[in-house]
C-alpha positions, -999 to +999 in steps of 0.1 A: +089+167+064+059+154+043+030+138+061+017+103+056-020+106+046-047+079+046-053+064+012-080+043-005-072+006-012-076+012-050-051+041-049-027+020-030-029-008-055-022+017-083+009+031-065+022-004-058+017-015-094+040+015-104+066-001-082+063-034-101+043-053-075+020-081-089-018-078-091-035-079-057-047-113-043-078-112-023-080-131+010-112-125+031-114-087+037-077-081+029-056-081-002-019-086-006+006-078-033+039-096-040+073-087-054+106-105-050+096-122-017+079-091-003+043-098+006+024-066+015-010-072+031-035-044+035-072-041+043-097-039+015-127-020+029-144+000+002-162+023+027-131+037+044-095+046+038-064+027+050-052+044+082-019+064+084-004+038+107-009+010+081+003+031+052+034+040+073+041+003+080+038-005+043+062+024+035+088+011+060+083-025+049+091-019+012+118+005+020+106+037+002+105+072+016+073+092+021+084+115-007+086+086-031+052+074-021+037+108-026+053+113-060+038+080-074 
């Protein structure tokens, strides 16, 4: 079973863009991306990665597998 790894906010934006999400909208220290009613918020801290827990929540929310996320 593949592991969920921490990821930088820029890399997350690139991966979500490949899944046809709209450009990120900035709101305070967070960003969110939208697609067909899905609104995916995530932290935008340039000095640290997004934690495994947050990445796992995003994966579950948009209904993709860890394999699909790693292959993007």
